[in-house]
C-alpha positions as CSV (number, residue, x, y, z in Angstrom):
1,X,-77.4,31.2,204.8
2,X,-77.2,33.5,207.3
3,X,-79.5,36.0,208.1
4,X,-78.9,39.2,209.8
5,X,-81.7,38.9,212.2
6,X,-82.6,43.3,212.8
7,X,-84.3,44.8,215.4
8,X,-87.4,45.0,213.8
9,X,-87.4,41.0,212.7
10,X,-87.2,40.4,216.3
11,X,-90.3,42.5,217.1
12,X,-92.8,40.9,214.4
13,X,-91.3,37.0,215.9
14,X,-92.3,38.3,219.4
15,X,-95.8,39.7,217.8
16,X,-96.4,36.1,216.1
17,X,-95.4,34.0,219.4
18,X,-98.1,36.8,222.1
19,X,-100.5,36.3,218.8
20,X,-100.4,32.9,219.7
21,X,-100.3,33.0,223.2
22,X,-104.2,35.3,222.9
23,X,-105.2,33.2,220.3
24,X,-104.5,30.1,222.9
25,X,-105.9,31.5,225.5
26,X,-109.3,32.2,223.2
27,X,-109.9,28.7,222.0
28,X,-109.8,27.7,225.9
29,X,-112.4,29.7,226.9
30,X,-114.8,29.4,224.1
31,X,-114.2,25.3,224.2
32,X,-115.6,26.6,228.1
33,X,-118.7,27.9,226.8
34,X,-118.9,25.4,224.5
35,X,-118.1,26.5,221.3
36,X,-116.3,24.2,220.1
37,X,-115.7,24.8,215.8
38,X,-114.6,28.6,216.6
39,X,-112.5,26.9,219.6
40,X,-110.7,24.8,216.4
41,X,-110.9,28.3,214.8
42,X,-108.5,29.5,217.3
43,X,-106.6,27.1,217.1
44,X,-105.4,26.8,213.9
45,X,-104.7,30.5,213.9
46,X,-102.4,30.2,217.3
47,X,-100.6,27.2,214.9
48,X,-100.6,29.5,211.9
49,X,-99.3,32.4,214.3
50,X,-96.6,30.5,215.9
51,X,-95.3,29.3,212.6
52,X,-94.6,32.6,211.5
53,X,-92.9,33.0,214.5
54,X,-90.5,29.6,213.5
55,X,-90.5,31.3,209.9
56,X,-86.6,31.9,210.0
57,X,-85.9,28.5,211.0
58,X,-88.5,26.5,208.2
59,X,-87.2,28.1,205.8
60,X,-83.3,27.1,206.5
61,X,-84.9,23.4,207.0
62,X,-86.2,23.1,203.9
63,X,-83.0,25.1,202.2
64,X,-81.2,22.3,204.0
65,X,-83.8,19.9,201.9
66,X,-83.1,21.7,199.3
67,X,-79.1,21.7,199.2
68,X,-79.5,17.4,200.1
69,X,-81.3,16.8,197.6
70,X,-79.8,18.9,195.0
71,X,-75.8,16.8,196.8
72,X,-77.3,13.4,196.2
73,X,-78.0,14.1,192.5
74,X,-74.4,14.6,191.4
């Protein structure tokens, strides 16, 4: 499926990446202060932000997998 990339999608993707970076830096500082639980939480939040940035690629991989499974059933 070809998806037209709009300016809004590009901005939101950039903000997901920016949020992931901020979460990583906050997690690093929390780890240095000894707050391991908070650091792990911030790294988890950063991971989910990165997954949000790659949402279209993830959807494409899933779509290709479903199409492959449907093709192999025939």
